[in-house]
C-alpha positions as CSV (number, residue, x, y, z in Angstrom):
1,M,24.7,-28.1,14.3
2,S,22.0,-28.7,11.7
3,E,19.7,-26.0,13.2
4,K,22.5,-23.4,13.0
5,L,23.2,-24.3,9.2
6,K,19.4,-24.1,8.5
7,K,19.3,-20.6,10.2
8,W,22.4,-19.4,8.1
9,R,20.8,-20.8,4.8
10,H,17.6,-19.0,5.8
11,I,19.3,-15.7,6.4
12,F,21.2,-16.3,3.1
13,Q,18.2,-17.0,1.1
14,D,16.5,-14.0,2.4
15,K,19.3,-11.8,1.4
16,I,19.4,-13.2,-2.2
17,R,15.9,-12.7,-2.4
18,S,16.1,-9.0,-1.3
19,I,19.0,-8.4,-3.7
20,R,16.9,-9.9,-6.7
21,D,14.1,-7.4,-5.5
22,I,16.3,-4.5,-5.5
23,I,17.8,-5.4,-9.0
24,D,14.3,-6.0,-10.5
25,L,13.2,-2.6,-9.1
26,L,16.3,-1.0,-10.4
27,K,15.5,-2.5,-13.9
28,E,12.0,-1.1,-13.7
29,L,13.1,2.2,-12.6
30,G,15.5,2.2,-15.6
31,K,12.9,2.0,-18.2
32,E,11.9,5.1,-20.1
33,E,8.3,4.8,-19.3
34,T,8.9,4.5,-15.5
35,R,11.2,7.6,-15.6
36,E,8.6,9.7,-17.4
37,M,5.7,8.6,-14.9
38,I,8.1,9.6,-11.9
39,A,8.7,12.7,-13.3
40,F,4.9,13.5,-14.1
41,V,4.1,12.5,-10.4
42,I,6.6,14.8,-9.0
43,K,5.5,17.6,-11.4
44,E,1.8,17.3,-10.4
45,A,2.7,17.0,-6.7
46,I,4.6,20.3,-7.0
47,R,1.7,21.7,-8.8
48,F,-0.8,20.5,-5.9
49,L,1.5,21.9,-3.4
50,K,1.6,25.3,-4.9
51,T,-2.4,25.3,-4.7
52,C,-2.4,24.2,-1.0
53,R,-1.0,27.5,0.3
54,I,0.9,26.0,3.2
55,R,1.5,28.9,5.6
56,K,3.1,27.2,8.6
57,M,5.1,23.8,8.8
58,E,6.7,22.3,11.8
59,G,7.6,18.9,13.1
60,S,10.2,16.0,13.1
61,I,10.9,12.9,11.2
62,Y,12.8,9.9,12.7
63,F,14.1,7.4,10.5
64,S,16.6,4.5,10.6
65,M,18.0,2.0,8.2
66,E,20.2,-0.9,8.7
67,D,22.1,-0.5,5.4
68,P,24.5,2.5,5.4
69,A,24.4,3.0,1.6
70,T,20.5,3.1,1.6
71,M,20.7,5.6,4.4
72,G,23.0,7.8,2.3
73,Q,20.8,7.7,-0.7
74,V,17.7,8.9,1.5
75,L,19.8,11.6,3.2
76,E,20.9,12.5,-0.5
77,A,17.2,13.1,-1.4
78,A,16.4,15.0,1.9
79,A,19.3,17.3,1.1
80,L,17.5,18.5,-1.9
81,L,14.5,19.6,0.2
82,Y,16.6,20.8,3.1
83,P,16.8,24.5,1.9
84,F,12.8,24.6,2.0
85,I,12.4,22.8,5.2
86,Q,15.6,23.9,7.2
87,D,13.9,25.6,10.2
88,K,10.7,24.0,10.0
89,I,11.2,20.1,9.9
90,R,13.7,18.4,11.9
91,L,15.4,15.3,10.3
92,V,16.7,12.5,12.7
93,P,18.5,9.8,10.9
94,E,19.7,6.8,12.9
95,F,21.3,3.5,12.4
96,G,19.9,0.3,13.6
97,D,16.6,-1.3,12.8
98,S,14.5,-0.2,9.8
99,Y,11.8,2.1,10.9
100,Y,10.4,5.6,10.3
101,Y,7.9,7.7,12.1
102,G,7.4,11.5,12.8
103,D,5.0,14.2,13.7
104,I,4.4,17.0,11.1
105,R,2.0,19.8,11.5
106,L,0.9,21.7,8.4
107,E,-1.4,25.0,8.5
108,G,-2.7,26.0,5.1
109,K,-5.7,25.8,2.7
110,I,-6.4,22.6,0.9
111,R,-9.4,22.8,-1.3
112,L,-11.1,19.5,-2.2
113,I,-11.4,20.5,-5.9
114,H,-7.5,20.7,-6.1
115,L,-7.2,17.2,-4.9
116,L,-9.8,15.9,-7.3
117,I,-7.9,17.7,-10.0
118,L,-4.8,16.1,-9.0
119,L,-6.4,12.6,-8.9
120,I,-7.9,12.9,-12.4
121,R,-4.7,14.3,-13.9
122,L,-2.9,11.3,-12.3
123,L,-5.6,8.8,-13.4
124,R,-5.6,10.0,-16.8
125,N,-1.9,9.1,-17.1
126,R,-1.6,5.6,-18.7
127,A,1.6,4.5,-17.2
128,F,0.4,5.6,-13.6
129,R,-2.8,3.6,-14.1
130,R,-1.0,0.5,-15.1
131,L,1.5,0.7,-12.1
132,V,-1.0,1.8,-9.3
133,L,-4.3,0.3,-10.3
134,K,-3.3,-3.0,-12.1
135,G,-0.6,-3.6,-9.5
136,G,2.4,-3.6,-12.0
137,K,5.3,-5.8,-11.1
138,H,5.9,-4.1,-7.8
139,G,2.7,-2.9,-6.9
140,K,1.2,-6.0,-5.4
């Protein structure tokens, strides 16, 4: 009986820890500086993808999450990209264990100078450096 209680206590403590981590992450994302950094990274990623000149794209991505709410948020984000990847990349959501894997094939031209420019622009951003290089609160 005590083994069963210890097991349930351990599961409960893990859930509490994960909820606290989610709350801390949401607080961090709620800060103005973090939102600006995310917008900056997205803008730079789009600029980099434009310079890559991707000609062909095909593949499939399989992902699964235990929590239906999280799966809904991921699918909501994927819905924004779906008009661009509709016939090219197949998304396969599943419920059950948490995992993701896939196979994507891209054909195009990526030049090293564009990658270096992207890295320099990202590293010049103070918020990005603080979060990624120094570890930040969630960058352990």
